[in-house]
Structure formats: C-alpha cells, structure tokens
N, C-alpha and C positions, 0 to 999 in steps of 0.2 A: 504494500500500500504506500502510495506516495504521500510524503508529509505535506501539510498545507503550506508551509513556508517555501517549499520548493516550487509550488505553483504561484505563490504570491510575489516572490522576488521579481520574476520577469514582468508581471503586471505592474508592479510599483515602478520599476525602472522605465517601462514603456510610458506610463502616465507622466512621469517626470520629464522624459525627453520630449513628449508631445507638448507639454506645458511650456517648456523652454522654447521650443520651436515656434509655438504660437505667440509668445512674447516677442521673439526676435523678428518674426515675419508677419507681425500684425499689419493688416492692410492700412495704407496711408490714410484712407478716409476715416478710419477709427482713430489713428494717431493724431490726425489733424482736425478731428471733429471739434467744433466750437461748442463747449458746454456753456450755456448761459445760466449761471447760478443766480438765484434771487439775491437781492442786495438787502442789507440790514445795517443797523447802527448799534455800536457797542460803546461802552465807556470803560476805559481802564484807568483806574485812579480818577483823575480829573480830565483826561484826554478823550475827546469824542472822535471815533474812527468809523469809517464806512467799510464794511466787510462783505464778501460774498458768503452765502450761507449754503452749507451742504448738510441737509437734514434727512435725506432719504438714503437707503442702502446703496442705490446706484450712485448718487452724488458723492457719498463718502468713499466708495470704492474707486471712483474715477478721480477725485479731488484734483491734484495738480499734475497728474501724469500727462506726459507728452506736451505740456504747455511750454511755449517759448517765452511768453510774456511773464515777466516777474511782477509779483505784487510790489507796489512802491512801499516805502517805509512808513506810510500813513494808512495802509490798508492790509488786508490779508484774507484768508479763508477760514471761516469758523465752522468746524464740524460739530454738529449737535447730535448727541446720542439719546436714546430713550431712557437709559438708566445709567447710574454711575457704575464704572467697571474699570478694568485695566485695558487700555487700548494702545496697541502698538502701531507705529507709523513706519512702514517699509518704504524707503525712498527709491524704489525701483522706477525707472523711466521718468524720474524727476531731473530736470536739466540744470539746476542751480542749488546752492546750499540754502538751507532754511533755518529760521529760528522757530522752535516749537514750544508751545505753552499748553499745559493741561490744567484745567480748572474744575473744581468740584461743583456740586449743585448750588452751593452758596456763593460761588464766584471767587473762591480763594484758590490761589495757585497751589497745585500739589506737586508739580514737576515742571522744570523748564530745561530746554536744551538749546544752547546757542550754536550757531554755525554747524548744523547737522549736515553732513556731507552725503550727497546722493550716491547710489550704488555705482561703483566702477565695474563690478563683476557680479553677474547674476548668481554665481555659484557661492559667493561669500556674503550672505545676507546679514551676518552678525555685525559687520562694520557699518551697515546702513539701515538698521532697524532700531527704533528708539521706542521705549515703553515707559509709561508712568509707573511709579512704585506705590501710589495710593489711588484709590478709585477716583475717577474723573467723569464728568458728564459732557465737557466741552474741550475741544482741542483747537487752538488758534495757530495757524501756520502762516508765516510770511517770509519774505526774503531775509537772508542773513543780515544782521545789523539792526533789525526791527527792535529787538529787546533793548539794545543800548540807545538807539535813537529816541525811543519812547520812555526811557528811564524806568523800565519794568524791573521790579525786584521780587524776591520771594514773598514779600508782604503786599504786593499789588492785588487789586480787587477788580474783577470783571463784573460789569453790569450790562445786561442785554436790554437795549432800548427798544429795538424792533428787529424781528427776525422773519 
C-alpha cells in the first residue's frame, strides 16, 4: 500500500510550481488593471489625511500589487478588516518600499514597520512578509518615509473620519 505522503508530495510540488508560474506570467491586463478604491478620510494624531480604502476581501488581496504609482507622503491605503487579528503583509509584486502601521479597534498603534522592502525573490518570503504581534483591525500602508514625514510614533492614534 502506498503511503499518503508519497502521493501528496508531487501534488504539493505541482501546486507550488503552478502558483509561481501564475504569478510570474500573470496577464498584463491583470497586472495593469486600475483598481479604483473608494476614498476616505482619517486623522492620525492631529493630521487629516485622505486615504484609499480596501475593505473587501478582493481589495485587501489586491491592495498595492502591480501598482506603479506610489502613494504620496500625505496619503496611503487603509485596509479595514472585520475583526481584530494578526494580519501579515506579503510584499510580493509591490514595486517600492512601504511604511506599514497596524492599529487596533481603538485606533492605537500595535505595530509599525518603517521602510519595509518588497520581495526581490518569490522563493524567500521571510524577508518581505511583515506581521503585527498584537491583534489589529486596520493596516495603513504608504510609501517609505510616511511615518517620519507625519511624525507617527508608537503612541499615535488613528481616527477614521469617513470610510
């Protein structure tokens, strides 16, 4: 009788290879698709900012992938989740470094990462995956330098004005 693992190994390897090829050879209309996120307003400390909102599964999965245009240092993309949890950000197919900030349901920063570098190599995701260490409900992503430009600290507070 053949062991299950003997059958599963080729299936797992095949699925991995197909996934990698799908990422590498994704059609250009998918890569270049213009996602029009809805706009919203947030306040961090006393600074009012306009952000794009990603509040659906599709928008959160697509987020900044394949985008050539960087958010300027007074804007970003706010990912809104249904419940607080640990959410990792894999910077695959991101074209520029990001500042990432995780906020809990009260708007308190639970984790921040300055100058998070995108993936150079799809086989080593450990260097380009970033994850909060305490539950968060919101993730704000913007171009590297956003945290410093807006004087954001570990005691900064997020307030969502409109989403």
